[in-house]
Backbone bond lengths (Angstrom), bond angles and torsions (degrees), N, CA, C in turn:
res aa  C-N    CA-C-N  psi(-1)  N-CA   C-N-CA  omega(-1)  CA-C   N-CA-C  phi
1 M - - - 1.459 - - 1.527 109.90 -
2 T 1.317 115.64 133.25 1.462 120.66 177.93 1.521 109.69 -94.97
3 T 1.320 116.82 124.44 1.462 121.14 179.28 1.525 110.38 -93.57
4 R 1.321 115.10 171.50 1.465 119.37 175.76 1.533 110.89 -60.91
5 I 1.334 116.41 -31.33 1.464 119.93 178.54 1.519 110.09 -64.43
6 D 1.333 116.32 -46.73 1.467 120.58 178.12 1.524 110.67 -59.86
7 T 1.315 115.91 -44.35 1.463 120.96 -179.23 1.517 111.46 -63.02
8 R 1.328 116.29 -41.57 1.471 119.80 -178.02 1.528 110.97 -66.80
9 F 1.324 117.74 -43.60 1.462 119.42 179.66 1.526 111.45 -67.11
10 A 1.318 117.83 -34.58 1.463 119.94 175.72 1.531 110.33 -64.27
11 Q 1.325 116.10 -40.20 1.463 120.86 177.00 1.527 111.20 -62.88
12 L 1.331 116.46 -45.55 1.459 120.86 -178.93 1.531 110.84 -65.45
13 K 1.324 116.37 -36.14 1.464 119.42 177.70 1.524 110.37 -63.22
14 R 1.335 116.84 -41.40 1.467 119.81 177.49 1.525 111.04 -63.27
15 E 1.326 115.68 -35.58 1.467 120.25 -179.69 1.518 112.07 -80.34
16 G 1.337 117.01 -12.13 1.456 120.97 178.39 1.506 114.11 70.27
17 R 1.332 117.23 36.02 1.460 118.94 179.98 1.522 111.08 -138.47
18 P 1.326 116.74 155.40 1.466 120.60 178.51 1.525 111.61 -77.04
19 A 1.314 115.39 165.32 1.459 122.15 179.11 1.517 110.82 -88.44
20 F 1.326 115.59 147.47 1.456 120.90 169.37 1.518 107.24 -110.61
21 V 1.328 115.76 117.53 1.458 123.12 -176.49 1.525 108.01 -110.51
22 T 1.327 116.42 125.27 1.461 120.66 -179.89 1.522 110.64 -109.17
23 F 1.329 115.29 145.93 1.463 121.33 176.47 1.519 109.07 -118.33
24 V 1.326 116.14 129.58 1.466 122.35 170.68 1.521 108.20 -135.82
25 M 1.312 115.94 158.52 1.459 120.75 -178.77 1.521 110.08 -93.73
26 A 1.323 117.10 129.63 1.464 121.19 177.99 1.529 110.21 -60.13
27 G 1.321 115.99 128.82 1.457 120.82 175.40 1.500 115.98 83.62
28 D 1.337 117.60 5.99 1.465 121.44 179.66 1.527 110.11 -98.88
29 P 1.325 119.24 125.01 1.471 129.91 -2.21 1.531 112.59 -85.24
30 D 1.335 116.80 -10.62 1.457 122.91 173.91 1.521 106.76 -156.91
31 L 1.308 116.98 165.63 1.464 120.19 -172.49 1.531 112.36 -65.67
32 A 1.319 117.72 -39.74 1.466 120.12 -178.28 1.524 110.97 -65.93
33 T 1.332 116.98 -45.29 1.461 120.28 179.09 1.521 110.54 -67.83
34 S 1.324 116.40 -36.87 1.462 120.51 178.44 1.528 110.67 -59.09
35 L 1.328 117.11 -42.15 1.467 120.30 177.84 1.526 110.83 -64.54
36 Q 1.315 117.14 -41.39 1.468 120.02 178.38 1.529 111.05 -61.34
37 I 1.321 116.26 -40.00 1.471 120.12 178.14 1.523 110.17 -64.42
38 L 1.335 116.19 -47.90 1.464 119.54 178.63 1.519 111.36 -55.31
39 E 1.310 116.51 -44.92 1.465 120.93 -176.94 1.525 111.84 -67.68
40 A 1.343 116.74 -24.01 1.470 120.24 179.96 1.523 112.59 -84.11
41 L 1.324 118.34 -19.02 1.463 120.77 -171.77 1.532 114.09 -65.37
42 P 1.343 120.63 -47.58 1.466 118.56 -178.12 1.522 113.24 -60.10
43 A 1.319 117.34 -43.22 1.466 120.33 179.93 1.522 111.30 -64.97
44 A 1.328 116.78 -28.88 1.467 120.77 179.16 1.525 112.40 -79.15
45 G 1.342 117.15 -14.16 1.463 119.04 175.98 1.505 116.48 126.01
46 A 1.337 118.04 4.97 1.470 119.88 178.45 1.522 109.83 -75.40
47 D 1.330 116.49 129.01 1.460 121.58 176.89 1.518 112.17 -89.55
48 I 1.317 116.66 -34.65 1.465 124.15 178.58 1.517 107.07 -138.36
49 I 1.330 116.64 141.68 1.461 120.63 -179.44 1.520 109.77 -116.46
50 E 1.319 115.54 123.27 1.457 121.27 169.19 1.525 108.38 -95.94
51 I 1.313 116.20 133.09 1.463 121.95 179.51 1.519 108.43 -117.26
52 G 1.318 116.01 121.60 1.450 120.36 178.22 1.515 111.40 -73.71
53 M 1.323 115.87 137.85 1.469 121.68 173.81 1.526 107.35 -93.61
54 P 1.332 118.66 111.20 1.466 120.65 -174.81 1.528 112.28 -55.39
55 F 1.333 115.04 135.82 1.463 121.43 -177.33 1.521 108.43 -149.59
56 T 1.314 116.21 143.35 1.464 120.84 -173.65 1.519 114.29 -76.67
57 D 1.346 117.96 -21.53 1.469 120.44 -171.48 1.525 111.82 -130.90
58 P 1.332 118.05 62.80 1.470 120.14 -178.34 1.524 111.69 -71.04
59 M 1.339 115.30 154.72 1.456 121.60 -178.49 1.524 113.10 -105.10
60 A 1.330 117.19 -36.97 1.467 120.66 -172.07 1.515 113.33 -107.29
61 D 1.328 117.34 -2.00 1.462 120.76 -173.44 1.526 111.82 -90.86
62 G 1.320 115.09 134.75 1.449 121.27 176.36 1.521 111.84 -78.48
63 P 1.339 117.73 -176.48 1.465 121.54 -175.02 1.521 114.37 -56.69
64 A 1.337 117.92 -39.85 1.470 120.08 -176.27 1.524 110.74 -63.95
65 I 1.328 117.26 -48.34 1.464 120.06 -177.00 1.524 110.60 -73.70
66 Q 1.332 117.93 -34.09 1.464 119.76 173.16 1.527 110.39 -58.63
67 A 1.328 116.46 -45.65 1.465 120.71 -179.63 1.524 110.81 -63.54
68 A 1.336 116.40 -38.37 1.465 120.35 178.68 1.523 110.34 -62.46
69 G 1.341 116.48 -42.87 1.454 120.01 178.51 1.518 112.45 -62.73
70 L 1.315 116.48 -40.45 1.467 120.01 178.90 1.526 111.19 -68.42
71 R 1.352 118.09 -40.07 1.469 119.81 175.84 1.522 110.23 -58.95
72 A 1.333 115.64 -43.35 1.459 119.77 -179.04 1.528 111.31 -64.14
73 L 1.325 116.22 -44.65 1.464 119.51 179.93 1.527 111.01 -63.50
74 H 1.315 116.48 -41.16 1.470 120.00 178.95 1.526 110.91 -64.79
75 A 1.334 116.46 -27.36 1.467 120.86 179.46 1.530 112.01 -86.96
76 G 1.334 116.66 2.30 1.455 120.10 174.14 1.510 115.69 101.21
77 A 1.328 118.57 11.23 1.459 120.85 -179.20 1.522 111.18 -67.37
78 T 1.315 115.29 141.16 1.458 123.36 174.21 1.528 107.38 -138.69
79 L 1.321 117.15 172.82 1.456 119.41 176.75 1.526 110.75 -67.04
80 H 1.323 117.73 -37.59 1.463 120.15 175.08 1.528 110.73 -58.67
81 K 1.324 116.43 -45.65 1.460 120.05 -178.73 1.524 111.63 -69.83
82 T 1.328 117.07 -28.94 1.464 120.09 174.54 1.522 110.29 -63.17
83 L 1.328 116.66 -44.04 1.463 119.78 177.48 1.526 110.95 -66.52
84 D 1.326 117.29 -36.33 1.469 119.90 175.46 1.527 110.76 -62.36
85 L 1.333 115.73 -36.81 1.462 121.07 178.58 1.529 110.46 -61.74
86 V 1.332 115.86 -43.97 1.466 119.99 177.25 1.530 109.70 -62.38
87 G 1.324 116.54 -43.66 1.457 120.24 179.06 1.515 112.50 -60.37
88 D 1.327 116.94 -40.21 1.464 120.73 177.36 1.527 111.11 -65.90
89 F 1.326 116.75 -39.78 1.469 121.12 176.77 1.521 110.44 -61.20
90 R 1.323 116.73 -40.86 1.464 121.78 -176.71 1.537 112.62 -67.14
91 K 1.318 118.10 -17.71 1.464 119.94 178.33 1.520 111.69 -62.92
92 H 1.342 116.52 -24.04 1.463 120.70 -176.75 1.523 113.07 -123.42
93 D 1.328 117.83 -4.58 1.472 120.92 -178.55 1.516 108.65 -147.04
94 D 1.323 115.55 107.32 1.459 119.81 179.98 1.521 111.87 -105.38
95 A 1.329 117.76 9.44 1.460 121.13 -174.40 1.516 113.85 -111.92
96 T 1.329 118.23 -37.58 1.463 120.84 -174.26 1.528 111.06 -70.42
97 P 1.320 118.28 123.75 1.465 120.19 179.08 1.532 111.97 -65.09
98 I 1.324 114.91 139.68 1.460 122.28 177.74 1.522 109.57 -119.32
99 V 1.324 116.12 126.88 1.458 122.75 177.49 1.522 108.12 -119.35
100 L 1.316 117.35 127.86 1.459 120.91 173.36 1.518 108.91 -90.06
101 M 1.331 115.51 131.89 1.462 120.89 -177.46 1.526 109.58 -124.63
102 G 1.326 115.16 134.73 1.456 117.49 178.40 1.508 111.97 168.93
103 Y 1.330 115.38 -139.81 1.467 122.58 -169.46 1.526 110.05 -126.33
104 Y 1.330 114.88 159.23 1.458 119.62 -169.74 1.517 113.50 -74.96
105 N 1.328 118.31 -29.98 1.459 120.35 -171.80 1.536 113.70 -53.02
106 P 1.337 120.11 -49.62 1.469 118.46 179.76 1.530 113.00 -61.12
107 I 1.335 116.81 -34.75 1.470 120.48 178.82 1.527 109.93 -69.97
108 Y 1.310 116.93 -40.81 1.466 121.66 178.04 1.523 110.52 -60.18
109 I 1.330 116.12 -44.02 1.465 120.19 179.50 1.526 110.68 -66.71
110 Y 1.319 116.63 -38.80 1.466 122.34 178.95 1.522 110.26 -63.47
111 G 1.338 115.66 -37.96 1.464 122.66 -173.36 1.517 109.16 105.55
112 V 1.333 116.97 120.22 1.469 120.55 -172.10 1.517 112.07 -58.31
113 D 1.328 117.97 -50.36 1.462 120.15 -176.51 1.516 111.61 -63.28
114 A 1.329 116.36 -43.03 1.471 119.95 179.14 1.521 110.76 -65.28
115 F 1.338 115.95 -41.48 1.464 119.45 179.54 1.521 111.14 -62.06
116 L 1.319 117.35 -47.64 1.458 120.03 -177.65 1.527 110.87 -63.81
117 A 1.310 117.66 -40.51 1.460 120.37 178.17 1.520 111.18 -63.63
118 D 1.332 116.19 -44.07 1.466 120.05 -179.00 1.525 111.46 -70.75
119 A 1.340 116.48 -35.61 1.462 120.01 178.41 1.526 110.80 -64.32
120 R 1.323 116.42 -44.44 1.462 120.44 177.76 1.528 110.67 -61.71
121 K 1.323 116.00 -44.50 1.462 120.76 -179.53 1.525 111.09 -62.47
122 A 1.337 116.59 -37.34 1.468 120.74 -178.83 1.520 112.53 -71.74
123 G 1.342 116.73 -27.32 1.459 119.99 -178.96 1.509 114.29 111.01
124 V 1.336 116.87 21.44 1.464 120.97 175.50 1.528 108.81 -76.21
125 D 1.339 116.02 142.18 1.458 121.02 -177.59 1.526 113.49 -108.31
126 G 1.320 117.54 -27.74 1.457 119.93 -175.73 1.509 112.03 -156.12
127 L 1.330 114.69 166.57 1.458 122.41 -179.93 1.522 109.96 -131.08
128 I 1.339 115.44 140.38 1.458 122.24 166.77 1.521 105.96 -123.63
129 I 1.322 116.19 110.93 1.463 120.99 -177.43 1.527 107.24 -115.41
130 V 1.295 115.28 107.56 1.460 122.39 -166.45 1.525 112.96 -64.09
131 D 1.330 117.15 -34.84 1.467 119.69 -169.78 1.529 113.82 -104.96
132 L 1.331 117.70 20.82 1.464 120.62 174.21 1.522 109.48 -113.20
133 P 1.335 118.67 103.71 1.461 121.44 179.17 1.525 110.68 -76.35
134 P 1.332 117.85 169.25 1.468 120.78 -179.74 1.523 113.85 -56.44
135 E 1.326 116.95 -29.75 1.467 120.09 179.73 1.528 112.27 -62.20
136 E 1.319 116.85 -18.26 1.466 121.47 -178.97 1.525 111.83 -108.66
137 D 1.330 117.72 26.06 1.467 120.61 -176.43 1.522 113.23 -58.54
138 S 1.327 117.13 -29.05 1.462 119.23 -178.80 1.525 112.34 -68.05
139 E 1.343 116.98 -21.23 1.467 120.68 -178.81 1.529 112.00 -66.18
140 L 1.343 116.19 -47.47 1.462 119.42 -172.99 1.524 113.58 -143.19
141 C 1.323 116.86 -38.57 1.466 120.16 -174.91 1.521 111.83 -58.18
142 L 1.321 117.66 -54.52 1.461 120.63 -177.00 1.529 111.76 -66.02
143 P 1.343 119.27 -42.83 1.466 118.42 174.55 1.542 112.99 -61.97
144 A 1.334 116.83 -36.16 1.462 119.59 178.56 1.520 111.03 -64.74
145 M 1.317 116.49 -44.18 1.460 120.51 177.87 1.528 110.81 -60.70
146 K 1.326 116.61 -41.88 1.463 121.41 178.68 1.525 110.82 -63.23
147 A 1.343 116.27 -32.96 1.466 121.21 179.63 1.524 113.01 -80.34
148 G 1.341 116.73 -4.94 1.460 119.75 177.81 1.510 114.93 93.34
149 L 1.327 116.92 17.18 1.464 121.18 177.86 1.521 109.79 -104.09
150 N 1.325 116.64 141.71 1.460 120.07 171.93 1.522 109.31 -72.71
151 F 1.323 115.64 139.65 1.461 121.19 174.10 1.527 106.50 -112.54
152 I 1.308 115.59 111.51 1.465 122.30 -170.42 1.523 108.03 -102.03
153 R 1.306 115.34 124.37 1.461 120.33 -175.05 1.534 110.91 -101.88
154 L 1.316 114.88 152.28 1.458 121.98 175.59 1.520 110.42 -92.99
155 A 1.331 115.99 133.66 1.462 122.21 166.46 1.520 107.42 -114.29
156 T 1.316 117.29 147.99 1.462 121.42 -173.81 1.525 110.36 -130.89
157 P 1.340 116.98 172.10 1.469 118.93 176.56 1.529 113.33 -60.17
158 T 1.331 117.78 -18.98 1.467 120.50 -179.89 1.529 112.73 -97.80
159 T 1.340 117.48 3.04 1.467 121.07 176.09 1.524 108.35 -80.11
160 D 1.337 116.65 101.91 1.466 120.12 -173.97 1.529 111.59 -86.25
161 E 1.325 116.03 179.69 1.458 121.57 -176.05 1.532 112.04 -61.40
162 K 1.309 116.95 -31.57 1.462 120.51 179.71 1.529 111.05 -71.67
163 R 1.324 116.09 -37.36 1.456 120.75 -176.29 1.527 113.19 -83.58
164 L 1.312 117.34 -29.46 1.458 121.75 -171.18 1.533 113.51 -56.69
165 P 1.335 120.69 -44.70 1.466 119.64 179.52 1.533 113.47 -57.36
166 A 1.329 117.00 -37.25 1.466 120.24 178.31 1.525 110.58 -67.08
167 V 1.327 116.36 -39.84 1.464 120.99 179.02 1.526 110.80 -63.38
168 L 1.322 116.55 -38.21 1.464 121.35 -174.96 1.524 113.64 -85.97
169 A 1.326 117.88 -12.94 1.463 121.38 -168.34 1.529 113.54 -53.43
170 N 1.309 117.94 -49.07 1.469 120.92 -177.86 1.522 112.73 -115.44
171 T 1.324 115.84 20.17 1.463 120.66 178.24 1.519 109.88 -78.55
172 S 1.320 116.74 142.77 1.459 121.21 175.89 1.516 109.16 -146.17
173 G 1.328 116.72 166.56 1.461 121.27 -178.12 1.511 111.64 87.32
174 F 1.330 115.35 -74.19 1.457 121.87 172.22 1.516 109.20 -163.39
175 V 1.308 116.18 166.45 1.459 122.30 174.03 1.522 107.80 -99.97
176 Y 1.321 116.42 132.37 1.465 121.18 178.15 1.524 107.32 -99.02
177 Y 1.332 116.24 110.40 1.466 119.35 177.28 1.518 109.97 -93.63
178 V 1.322 115.31 121.90 1.465 122.16 177.91 1.524 107.55 -84.68
179 S 1.322 116.63 116.62 1.463 120.36 -167.54 1.516 114.76 -79.44
180 I 1.338 117.30 -12.13 1.463 120.03 -177.30 1.524 109.69 -130.67
181 T 1.320 116.34 159.48 1.460 120.77 171.84 1.519 107.21 -95.28
182 G 1.309 115.39 92.29 1.458 119.81 -177.53 1.511 110.27 164.55
183 I 1.312 116.13 -171.78 1.450 122.03 -177.15 1.532 110.35 -86.18
184 T 1.310 116.11 166.28 1.455 121.44 -179.87 1.522 110.80 -59.55
185 G 1.335 114.99 142.37 1.456 120.61 174.38 1.508 115.12 73.45
186 S 1.338 118.25 10.65 1.465 119.93 -172.47 1.521 114.17 -96.10
187 A 1.331 118.02 -16.81 1.462 120.85 -177.17 1.515 109.13 -160.47
188 S 1.327 115.57 169.16 1.461 120.74 177.52 1.525 109.88 -95.32
189 A 1.319 115.36 147.69 1.454 120.37 -179.47 1.524 110.98 -73.02
190 D 1.317 116.97 143.17 1.459 124.04 175.76 1.525 107.46 -91.13
191 T 1.323 116.30 109.21 1.460 120.63 -172.35 1.520 112.52 -59.93
192 A 1.313 117.50 -44.28 1.463 120.90 -178.75 1.516 111.21 -63.13
193 A 1.322 116.39 -44.69 1.465 120.31 179.61 1.520 110.87 -64.79
194 V 1.326 116.82 -37.51 1.464 120.79 178.24 1.523 110.59 -62.88
195 G 1.319 117.31 -43.58 1.458 120.62 179.22 1.520 112.00 -58.92
196 D 1.317 116.86 -43.23 1.464 121.28 178.79 1.527 110.83 -64.82
197 A 1.324 115.75 -41.84 1.463 119.89 -177.99 1.525 111.21 -67.34
198 V 1.320 117.19 -42.68 1.461 120.51 179.20 1.532 109.95 -62.13
199 A 1.314 116.77 -43.17 1.466 120.21 178.78 1.524 110.81 -61.28
200 R 1.324 116.57 -38.91 1.472 120.33 179.54 1.527 110.51 -65.87
201 I 1.324 116.99 -44.20 1.468 120.40 179.43 1.525 110.63 -63.09
202 K 1.324 116.74 -40.26 1.460 120.68 -177.40 1.531 112.43 -68.09
203 R 1.298 117.24 -17.46 1.469 119.00 174.01 1.531 111.25 -71.10
204 H 1.338 116.05 -14.80 1.464 120.83 -176.95 1.524 113.30 -110.63
205 T 1.319 119.26 -9.44 1.466 120.49 -174.75 1.525 110.76 -154.00
206 D 1.329 115.07 153.50 1.463 121.31 173.27 1.522 111.73 -94.99
207 L 1.321 117.21 -0.99 1.462 120.51 -179.40 1.526 111.00 -68.81
208 P 1.337 117.52 149.92 1.463 119.59 171.43 1.526 110.30 -61.06
209 V 1.317 115.99 148.35 1.462 121.63 176.67 1.523 108.50 -117.74
210 C 1.338 115.96 118.50 1.463 121.89 177.45 1.523 108.77 -108.56
211 V 1.313 115.62 144.44 1.462 121.18 -174.07 1.525 109.82 -114.62
212 G 1.325 115.61 130.96 1.454 120.97 177.70 1.515 111.98 -135.52
213 F 1.318 116.19 178.27 1.476 126.33 -174.52 1.541 107.66 74.86
214 G 1.301 117.24 125.38 1.460 121.00 172.27 1.516 115.60 86.24
215 I 1.340 118.78 14.32 1.472 121.67 178.09 1.521 107.77 -112.37
216 R 1.327 116.39 119.55 1.461 119.35 -173.07 1.530 113.49 -130.07
217 T 1.312 119.05 -18.38 1.458 121.59 -172.83 1.524 110.25 -126.33
218 P 1.341 117.93 160.45 1.468 119.92 174.96 1.521 112.28 -57.86
219 E 1.325 116.41 -37.20 1.467 119.87 179.44 1.520 110.86 -66.50
220 G 1.322 116.09 -43.15 1.456 119.86 177.51 1.513 111.92 -65.13
221 A 1.334 116.56 -39.81 1.463 120.26 178.32 1.519 110.83 -63.76
222 R 1.328 116.36 -40.72 1.471 120.11 179.25 1.529 110.74 -63.91
223 A 1.324 116.64 -44.21 1.463 120.76 -177.99 1.528 111.37 -63.96
224 I 1.329 117.12 -41.87 1.465 120.20 -179.77 1.525 110.59 -72.17
225 A 1.322 117.44 -42.81 1.464 120.72 -178.20 1.520 111.73 -62.98
226 A 1.334 116.87 -27.58 1.463 120.01 177.23 1.521 111.77 -68.89
227 Q 1.350 117.15 -17.10 1.458 121.99 -177.56 1.531 112.49 -103.13
228 A 1.329 117.29 -6.22 1.458 120.36 -170.09 1.524 110.52 -143.29
229 D 1.334 115.00 -177.58 1.461 120.61 177.93 1.520 111.85 -89.80
230 G 1.320 116.31 -5.91 1.446 119.41 178.89 1.506 111.71 -176.63
231 A 1.326 115.92 159.44 1.462 123.03 177.13 1.517 108.84 -122.44
232 V 1.335 116.04 136.88 1.458 122.45 -178.85 1.521 108.95 -112.89
233 V 1.336 116.53 129.59 1.466 121.06 178.12 1.520 108.96 -126.50
234 G 1.325 116.04 130.13 1.454 120.74 178.66 1.512 113.51 -131.75
235 S 1.335 117.40 -61.52 1.467 120.39 -173.15 1.527 112.57 -58.83
236 A 1.322 117.25 -38.65 1.473 119.54 179.99 1.523 110.94 -62.53
237 L 1.337 116.80 -37.57 1.460 120.39 178.34 1.523 110.93 -69.64
238 I 1.332 116.27 -39.49 1.460 120.35 177.62 1.526 110.24 -64.05
239 D 1.337 116.76 -39.82 1.462 120.08 177.47 1.528 111.28 -62.45
240 A 1.325 116.70 -42.63 1.465 120.36 178.79 1.521 110.46 -61.43
241 L 1.324 115.95 -41.58 1.466 119.99 177.18 1.527 110.56 -62.75
242 Q 1.329 116.11 -49.79 1.460 119.87 -176.91 1.526 111.52 -59.88
243 N 1.322 116.56 -40.11 1.460 120.48 -178.27 1.532 113.07 -68.17
244 S 1.334 116.23 -14.13 1.469 119.87 179.72 1.523 112.64 -93.51
245 L 1.328 118.00 -7.58 1.455 121.39 -174.69 1.532 111.24 -79.86
246 D 1.334 115.32 160.90 1.461 118.49 176.76 1.529 109.82 -82.61
247 A 1.307 116.50 -174.80 1.466 120.95 -174.49 1.530 112.74 -64.79
248 D 1.334 116.87 -19.84 1.459 121.52 179.37 1.528 112.52 -101.53
249 N 1.353 115.73 17.69 1.465 122.00 179.78 1.515 113.26 62.15
250 R 1.328 115.74 30.66 1.454 119.82 175.90 1.528 110.00 -101.41
251 A 1.325 115.05 152.19 1.460 120.28 -179.48 1.515 110.86 -63.28
252 T 1.326 115.22 148.59 1.460 122.21 173.06 1.523 108.26 -119.07
253 K 1.314 116.09 178.73 1.464 120.55 178.43 1.526 111.32 -63.30
254 A 1.327 116.85 -19.35 1.463 120.83 -177.05 1.530 113.54 -89.27
255 T 1.332 117.95 -9.42 1.465 120.17 -167.85 1.524 113.38 -63.97
256 V 1.315 117.88 -53.90 1.464 120.36 -177.46 1.520 110.69 -61.91
257 G 1.324 116.29 -43.61 1.458 120.60 -179.80 1.517 112.75 -64.99
258 A 1.324 116.97 -35.15 1.468 119.87 179.85 1.522 110.82 -61.20
259 V 1.326 116.36 -41.72 1.467 120.08 178.98 1.525 110.41 -72.76
260 A 1.326 116.92 -46.77 1.470 120.64 -176.93 1.528 111.64 -62.85
261 D 1.320 117.25 -38.61 1.467 119.83 -179.65 1.532 111.00 -65.53
262 L 1.329 117.00 -41.57 1.462 119.10 178.36 1.524 110.44 -67.63
263 V 1.321 117.80 -39.52 1.468 120.99 176.89 1.519 110.15 -58.49
264 A 1.328 117.30 -43.45 1.463 120.63 179.92 1.525 111.39 -61.98
265 A 1.327 116.86 -41.98 1.467 120.40 179.15 1.520 111.31 -66.33
266 L 1.331 116.68 -42.96 1.462 120.58 179.00 1.525 111.31 -67.32
267 A 1.330 116.61 -39.02 1.470 120.52 178.46 1.518 110.87 -61.93
268 A 1.321 116.45 -39.07 1.471 119.75 177.02 1.530 110.26 -62.60
269 G 1.332 115.91 -38.16 1.457 119.52 176.52 1.516 112.40 -63.09
270 V 1.333 116.26 -45.70 1.467 120.59 179.51 1.530 110.77 -62.55
271 R 1.311 116.58 -44.19 1.459 120.15 179.87 1.527 111.18 -66.24
272 G 1.316 116.70 -27.61 1.453 120.31 176.91 1.516 113.06 -68.79
273 A 1.348 116.15 -16.67 1.462 119.27 178.90 1.510 112.08 -65.22
274 K 1.328 117.30 -26.30 1.459 120.11 177.64 1.527 110.69 -62.94
275 Q 1.354 115.02 -45.90 1.459 118.67 178.60 1.524 111.57 -67.80
276 A 1.352 115.90 -36.18 1.464 119.66 -178.01 1.515 110.61 -65.99
277 A 1.346 116.84 -32.22 1.462 119.93 -176.89 1.525 112.68 -82.89
278 E 1.322 117.67 -15.78 1.455 120.18 -177.22 1.516 112.43 -82.71
């Protein structure tokens, strides 16, 4: 089965350019504004959208994304409402790939079979579940693949040659390379090291490799995208959103535009990687 993710990467390959992947938190700062932000992302230049599933106890998220999750939860976000958000987005966009990113606990509580059925119905294309290693593939990865969803795995600077085959075994859609050893938003990516790591991963797989963590500027996005099949930006977008809120963490007239404007600038950087590589 070909997913929207597969279709999008095939399109980008024909165009000879890397992907720009954006991350936003479902329901941040509220569900209505979150939908407006999602709807603005493709026009601003997002090729693939990752949507965070709000969770109280994240492991890999830095302060910005943790705060986004808490704002969303305080505004009433749930996993059911996250899927409703995707469904609402799909009413006007049936092409942009959607990946849900987060942790297994909310899915476990929801029920794996029910979650996968509802996710497919809503229009979700892939999952990134940070705390499920390959040893636990029977929990969610294999059922997700059977349901027609891509299961996207994380590789890190500490994923060595012995571990990499296990990480890649049931991965589909793309490989997400975490460019730093640390939490999101905590450091800048080392372009040279990223290039070496992407080349090493590509010796083991034909899947696209997208790089995230530590990308905050158009220049940084361009430099990373020149080394990979795509660049992922999350914390910088969350910061732009947070900086637009009022004193009570409520959306203002500037909120949607603050995120969309930064996405447009970052997308221009990613697209500039094509010229930089030629």
